[in-house]
C-alpha positions in Angstrom: -72.2 -55.1 -41.8 -68.7 -53.8 -42.6 -69.5 -50.6 -41.2 -70.3 -52.2 -37.8 -67.5 -54.5 -37.6 -64.9 -50.8 -38.0 -67.3 -49.1 -35.7 -66.8 -51.9 -33.0 -62.9 -52.4 -33.6 -62.6 -48.5 -33.3 -64.0 -48.9 -29.4 -62.1 -51.5 -28.8 -58.7 -49.8 -29.7 -60.1 -46.4 -27.7 -60.7 -48.9 -25.0 -57.8 -50.1 -24.6 -55.9 -46.5 -25.1 -57.3 -45.7 -21.8 -56.6 -48.4 -19.7 -53.1 -48.5 -21.4 -49.7 -48.4 -19.0 -49.7 -44.6 -17.2 -46.2 -42.4 -18.0 -43.9 -42.8 -16.0 -43.8 -40.1 -12.6 -41.7 -37.4 -12.5 -38.4 -37.7 -10.8 -38.1 -35.6 -7.5 -36.9 -31.8 -7.6 -33.4 -31.7 -6.3 -34.0 -29.7 -2.7 -31.9 -26.2 -2.7 -28.7 -26.6 -0.8 -28.8 -25.1 3.0 -27.8 -22.3 3.3 -24.6 -21.3 6.1 -25.8 -19.4 8.9 -24.8 -16.5 9.6 -22.0 -17.8 12.7 -20.9 -20.1 10.0 -20.6 -17.2 7.8 -19.0 -14.9 10.2 -16.6 -18.0 10.9 -15.5 -18.2 7.0 -14.9 -14.9 6.7 -12.9 -14.2 9.5 -10.8 -17.4 8.6 -9.7 -16.2 5.8 -7.5 -13.9 6.7 -4.4 -13.3 9.6 -5.9 -11.6 12.7 -4.9 -8.6 12.6 -3.6 -9.2 16.4 -0.9 -10.8 15.2 0.2 -8.2 13.1 1.4 -6.4 16.6 4.6 -7.7 17.0 5.7 -7.5 14.0 7.9 -4.8 11.8 5.6 -2.0 9.5 7.6 -3.2 6.7 6.1 -6.9 6.9 2.2 -5.7 7.9 2.3 -3.4 5.0 3.7 -6.3 2.5 0.9 -8.6 4.1 -2.2 -6.7 3.4 -2.6 -7.5 -0.2 -2.6 -10.6 0.5 -5.2 -10.6 3.6 -7.7 -8.3 1.3 -7.7 -10.9 -1.3 -8.4 -13.6 0.9 -11.2 -11.6 2.4 -12.8 -10.6 -1.1 -12.5 -14.9 -2.4 -15.3 -15.8 1.1 -16.3 -12.1 0.7 -17.9 -12.8 -2.5 -20.4 -14.3 -4.8 -24.1 -14.7 -4.5 -25.6 -12.7 -1.3 -27.9 -14.1 1.2 -29.6 -13.0 3.8 -27.0 -14.5 6.5 -24.1 -13.8 5.0 -25.2 -10.0 4.6 -25.5 -10.4 8.4 -22.4 -11.9 8.7 -20.6 -9.4 6.7 -22.2 -6.6 8.9 -21.2 -8.0 11.9 -17.4 -8.7 10.7 -17.5 -4.7 9.3 -18.8 -3.5 12.6 -16.3 -5.1 14.7 -13.2 -3.8 12.6 -14.2 0.0 13.4 -13.7 -1.0 16.8 -10.7 -2.9 15.8 -9.1 0.2 14.0 -9.9 2.4 17.0 -8.0 0.5 19.3 -5.5 0.6 17.1 -4.7 4.0 16.5 -5.1 3.9 20.4 -1.6 2.4 20.2 -0.5 4.4 17.1 0.0 1.0 15.3 -0.3 2.7 12.3 0.2 -0.4 9.7 -2.5 -2.2 11.1 -4.8 0.2 11.2 -4.3 0.1 7.1 -4.5 -3.1 6.7 -8.0 -3.1 8.7 -9.2 -0.6 6.7 -8.4 -2.4 3.7 -9.8 -5.2 4.7 -13.6 -3.6 5.7 -13.8 -2.2 1.9 -14.7 -6.2 1.2 -17.3 -6.5 3.5 -19.1 -3.1 3.2 -19.2 -0.3 0.6 -19.9 2.4 3.5 -16.0 3.8 4.9 -17.7 6.8 6.3 -16.8 5.2 9.6 -13.2 4.5 8.7 -11.9 7.3 6.3 -10.5 9.4 9.2 -8.4 6.6 10.6 -7.3 5.6 7.2 -6.0 8.8 6.1 -4.4 9.6 9.3 -2.8 6.2 9.0 -1.7 7.5 5.4 -0.1 10.5 6.3 2.0 9.1 9.2 3.3 6.3 7.2 4.3 8.8 4.8 6.3 10.5 6.7 10.2 10.1 6.0 11.9 7.0 7.7 14.8 9.1 10.5 17.7 7.8 12.1 19.6 8.6 14.4 23.1 7.7 14.0 25.0 9.5 16.6 25.7 12.9 18.6 29.0 14.5 18.4 30.2 17.3 20.4 31.8 20.1 18.7 33.1 22.8 21.1 30.1 24.1 22.7 27.9 22.5 20.4 25.7 19.5 20.1 25.4 18.3 17.0 22.8 15.1 16.1 24.2 12.9 13.2 20.4 12.1 10.9 20.0 9.4 8.3 16.6 10.7 6.9 14.9 8.7 3.6 12.4 10.0 1.4 9.6 7.0 1.3 8.3 8.9 -1.6 11.5 9.1 -3.7 13.6 6.5 -2.0 16.4 8.9 -1.8 18.2 9.4 1.4 20.2 11.9 2.9 22.4 12.5 6.0 21.8 15.5 7.9 24.6 17.0 10.9 22.3 19.4 12.7 21.9 21.2 16.1 18.4 21.4 18.4 16.5 23.8 16.7 17.4 23.2 13.5 15.1 23.1 10.2 16.4 19.9 7.6 14.9 17.6 4.8 11.4 18.4 3.3 10.3 21.0 6.0 10.9 19.1 9.5 12.7 20.6 12.0 14.5 18.4 15.2 12.5 20.2 18.1 14.4 18.8 21.4 16.8 16.2 22.9 14.6 14.2 24.9 16.4 13.1 28.1 20.2 11.7 28.5 20.5 11.5 24.2 17.9 8.8 24.6 16.3 10.0 21.8 14.8 13.6 19.8 11.4 14.9 18.7 10.5 15.6 14.7 8.1 18.7 14.2 6.6 18.7 10.8 6.0 22.2 9.9 3.4 21.5 7.2 1.3 19.5 9.5 2.2 20.4 13.0 2.7 16.8 13.3 5.3 16.1 16.1 6.8 12.1 16.7 10.0 10.9 18.3 12.8 9.1 17.2 14.7 6.6 19.5 18.4 7.4 19.7 21.1 5.5 18.9 21.9 1.5 19.9 25.0 0.5 21.0 26.5 4.0 21.7 26.6 4.4 25.6 25.8 8.4 26.8 28.1 10.9 28.2 29.0 10.1 31.6 27.3 12.6 33.7 29.6 15.0 35.2 30.5 14.7 38.7 29.1 17.6 40.9 32.6 19.5 42.9 33.2 18.6 46.2 32.0 21.3 48.8 34.1 23.8 50.5 35.6 23.1 54.1 33.7 24.8 56.9 34.8 28.1 58.0 36.3 28.0 61.3 34.2 29.5 63.8 35.2 33.0 65.1 37.7 32.8 68.3 38.1 29.7 67.8 41.5 28.4 66.5 42.1 25.7 63.9 44.7 22.6 64.6 46.8 21.3 61.7 47.4 18.2 61.5 51.5 17.5 62.5 53.6 16.1 59.6 55.4 13.2 59.9 
């Protein structure tokens, strides 16, 4: 009898456990954040730095000084997790920068070319389309800074007074040279352009030439008036009547 009571109690306990309160449901899983579209990524990347088109009117030194901050701004937005849409936007902007760099090269805005090439390295490791542009920009930007201080007539010789600053060493030297004369680090004043409006410099190492404007605020010499033509000779057999003096 005792064993029968224990068996009944055990069965009742098991039945109660099976019909007990079910466990609470699991909380819903958080949805993954929705990815930006390629256009949204493109706008975000392009908005992280100043458009190089705005650099055109700025002095060369200002553009060169602004490049590091622009690169850092793009680096922050271009970094982080990679997604298909983000990579598509980066490729689109990188392709546009190749066209921009070539256009700036045609305008001879070499500091801007350098800036665009530097920005593009934050979008893609492939520099095959811009490495020659960057090398050319670096070469031209490393030229010495030449300023025409004035012109000096010494007898029949015209001397040009130049100030030449070596950008690598920071040293500045002044030269008084004539057309065709060598100076500085393998440079030559190849010719005077116009009425002392500018000069042409030749780098004998690279064979590059470039123009340097003449000094501002110094008037060019006035042109010498041509002598008056002599009076016509009298015709044969015809007397020349001289005017009477008062």
